[in-house]
C-alpha positions in Angstrom: 65.8 72.7 18.8 64.3 72.1 22.2 61.6 74.2 23.9 61.3 76.9 26.5 57.9 75.7 27.7 57.7 76.1 31.5 61.1 77.8 31.7 61.4 81.0 33.6 63.4 83.8 32.0 64.6 87.0 33.7 65.2 89.6 31.1 66.7 93.0 31.8 65.7 96.0 29.6 62.8 94.0 28.3 60.3 96.9 27.9 61.2 97.4 24.2 63.6 96.4 21.4 65.6 93.1 21.5 64.6 92.3 25.1 60.9 92.5 24.2 61.5 90.4 21.1 63.2 87.6 23.1 60.4 87.8 25.7 57.7 87.3 23.1 59.7 84.4 21.4 59.9 82.6 24.7 56.2 83.3 25.5 55.2 81.6 22.3 56.5 78.3 23.9 54.6 78.9 27.1 57.5 80.3 29.1 57.4 82.4 32.2 58.9 85.8 31.7 60.1 88.4 34.3 60.2 91.7 32.5 62.7 93.8 34.4 63.1 97.4 33.3 62.9 101.0 34.5 60.0 101.9 32.2 56.9 101.5 34.2 55.1 104.6 32.9 54.8 105.5 29.2 57.8 107.4 27.9 57.1 110.5 25.8 59.5 109.4 23.0 59.9 105.6 23.4 57.3 103.0 22.9 56.8 100.2 25.4 56.6 99.7 29.2 57.0 96.6 31.4 53.2 96.5 31.6 52.6 96.7 27.8 55.2 93.9 27.2 53.6 91.8 30.0 50.3 92.0 28.2 51.9 90.9 25.0 53.7 88.0 26.7 50.4 86.7 28.0 48.7 87.2 24.7 51.5 85.2 23.1 50.9 82.3 25.5 53.3 82.9 28.3 53.1 84.0 31.9 54.4 87.5 32.7 55.7 89.4 35.7 56.4 93.1 35.1 59.2 94.3 37.4 60.2 97.9 37.7 63.9 97.7 38.3 66.9 100.0 37.9 69.8 97.8 36.9 72.2 100.3 38.5 70.6 99.6 42.0 71.8 96.4 43.7 69.0 96.3 46.2 66.4 96.6 43.4 68.1 93.8 41.4 68.1 91.5 44.4 64.5 92.2 45.2 63.3 91.8 41.6 65.2 88.5 41.2 63.7 87.2 44.4 60.2 88.2 43.3 60.6 86.4 40.0 61.9 83.3 41.6 59.0 83.3 44.2 56.4 83.9 41.5 57.5 81.2 39.2 59.3 78.8 41.5 62.8 79.6 40.3 64.8 81.1 37.4 66.2 79.0 34.5 67.5 81.7 32.2 69.0 85.2 32.6 69.2 87.5 29.6 71.4 90.5 30.3 70.0 92.8 27.6 69.9 96.2 29.4 72.5 98.6 28.0 73.4 102.3 27.8 74.8 103.8 24.6 76.8 107.1 24.1 79.0 107.2 21.0 81.6 109.9 21.3 85.4 110.4 21.3 87.2 110.8 24.7 87.2 114.6 24.8 83.5 114.7 24.1 82.4 112.1 26.6 81.0 113.7 29.8 82.0 111.6 32.9 78.3 111.2 33.8 77.9 109.4 30.5 81.0 107.3 31.1 79.6 106.4 34.6 76.1 105.6 33.2 77.5 103.1 30.6 79.7 101.3 33.1 77.0 101.2 35.7 74.4 99.8 33.3 76.5 97.7 31.0 79.3 96.2 33.1 78.1 96.6 36.7 74.5 95.8 35.8 75.5 92.6 34.0 77.7 91.5 36.9 75.2 92.3 39.6 72.2 90.7 37.9 74.1 87.6 37.2 75.3 87.4 40.8 71.8 87.8 42.1 70.4 85.1 39.7 73.3 82.6 40.3 71.7 80.8 43.3 68.5 80.2 41.4 70.3 79.3 38.1 72.2 76.6 40.0 68.9 74.9 40.7 67.4 75.7 37.3 66.6 73.3 34.4 69.2 73.6 31.6 70.3 77.0 33.0 71.7 79.7 30.7 73.0 83.3 31.0 72.9 85.2 27.7 74.7 88.5 27.5 74.0 91.0 24.6 77.6 91.9 24.0 80.2 91.7 21.2 83.1 89.3 20.5 86.3 90.3 22.3 88.2 91.5 19.2 90.8 93.9 20.5 91.0 96.0 17.4 92.1 99.6 18.0 89.6 100.9 15.5 86.7 99.7 17.7 88.1 101.9 20.5 89.2 105.0 18.6 85.9 106.7 18.0 84.0 105.7 21.2 86.5 104.4 23.7 84.1 104.7 26.7 81.3 102.8 25.1 83.6 100.0 23.8 85.1 99.6 27.2 81.7 99.1 28.7 80.5 96.6 26.1 83.7 94.7 26.2 83.3 94.6 30.0 80.1 92.7 29.5 81.9 90.3 27.2 84.6 89.8 29.8 81.9 88.7 32.2 81.0 86.1 29.7 84.6 85.0 29.3 85.1 84.6 33.1 81.8 83.4 34.2 81.5 80.7 31.6 84.6 79.1 33.1 83.6 79.9 36.7 80.1 78.4 36.4 81.0 75.4 34.4 80.9 73.2 37.5 77.4 74.4 38.2 76.2 73.4 34.8 75.3 77.0 33.9 76.0 78.1 30.3 77.2 81.7 29.8 77.3 83.0 26.3 77.3 86.3 24.4 75.1 87.2 21.4 75.7 90.1 19.0 74.1 91.1 15.7 75.9 91.0 12.4 73.9 94.0 11.1 72.3 97.0 12.7 69.0 96.2 14.3 65.9 98.4 14.2 65.8 99.7 17.7 65.5 103.0 19.6 69.3 103.0 19.9 70.0 102.7 16.2 67.4 105.4 15.5 69.2 107.7 18.1 72.5 106.9 16.3 71.0 108.1 13.0 71.3 104.7 11.4 69.0 104.5 8.3 66.3 102.1 9.5 65.9 100.7 5.9 69.4 99.2 6.3 68.5 97.4 9.5 67.1 94.0 10.4 64.1 93.5 12.6 64.6 92.4 16.3 63.2 89.0 15.3 66.6 87.8 14.1 68.1 88.3 17.6 65.1 86.7 19.2 65.4 83.6 17.0 69.1 83.4 17.5 68.7 83.7 21.3 66.0 81.0 21.2 68.4 78.7 19.4 71.1 79.2 22.0 68.9 79.0 25.0 67.4 75.7 23.9 70.8 74.0 23.6 72.4 71.8 26.2 73.9 74.2 28.8 76.7 71.8 29.7 78.0 71.6 26.2 77.2 75.1 24.9 79.1 77.7 27.0 81.7 80.4 26.6 80.8 81.3 23.0 80.6 84.8 21.4 77.8 84.1 19.0 76.8 86.2 16.0 73.0 86.1 15.2 73.2 85.1 11.5 75.9 82.4 12.1 73.7 80.9 14.9 70.7 80.6 12.5 72.8 79.3 9.6 73.9 76.5 11.9 70.2 75.8 12.5 69.7 75.4 8.7 68.1 78.8 8.1 69.0 80.3 4.7 66.3 83.0 4.2 67.5 86.2 5.9 65.5 88.6 3.7 62.5 88.0 6.0 64.4 89.8 8.8 65.1 92.9 6.7 63.1 96.0 7.6 63.1 96.8 3.9 63.9 93.6 1.9 66.5 94.1 -0.9 68.1 97.1 0.8 71.9 96.9 1.6 72.4 96.3 5.3 74.4 98.4 7.7 77.1 96.3 9.5 76.9 96.5 13.3 79.8 97.8 15.5 82.4 95.3 16.5 81.8 93.1 13.4 84.4 92.8 10.7 
């Protein structure tokens, strides 16, 4: 694999969870990381802010720029992207990680929840990619990585949480379209999704037993493997974390388990 040394990453939803893990993995190479998230002040129930992650990035060897940004607000996105590009001299990589989750059947989904998921997941991905595009065109080995599932149109994935599935598949449709659209610009656009549940605030809220989850490290390692590949030859893929790492020769996956030896919970959208 290559290196992210000197590369500039703009990561949405990076104040905790998978976004934070990807930020720290890149920082270990000496990357510049723009941490774009709403959480500037400590949350009463959730650990992590843009400022705490910025400190961790710098301690890990990278340069950090904490950016308070609501991914639903176009003006805030444009301003945050411009600040990151100005601070670091451009943007090489965008990670569309920010996502809203509400798992319920259609009669039980308030429209405000439907709107939130589509504003954050689909609109946020589209708007942030749009804002970063001019900088990515000038970037070195430019990548867009979207945390969304393969486009497997199985009715079972829609039946119990149609609104959420539509919003996540909307993110994946951005990957499908933009990979082809940006090919002439040399910008790779790929999706990444976990094969198992990951230990995050979202899975805890879902009531998933954390002993059956993997650590966020597996997603960070898989993202790193993708983002260090040649952008012109690695685009339009819907990657699964374990398969990415197996292709890199990794065979020990017990190290990623929250509780080694415990049966793992399969993630949504994975057969």
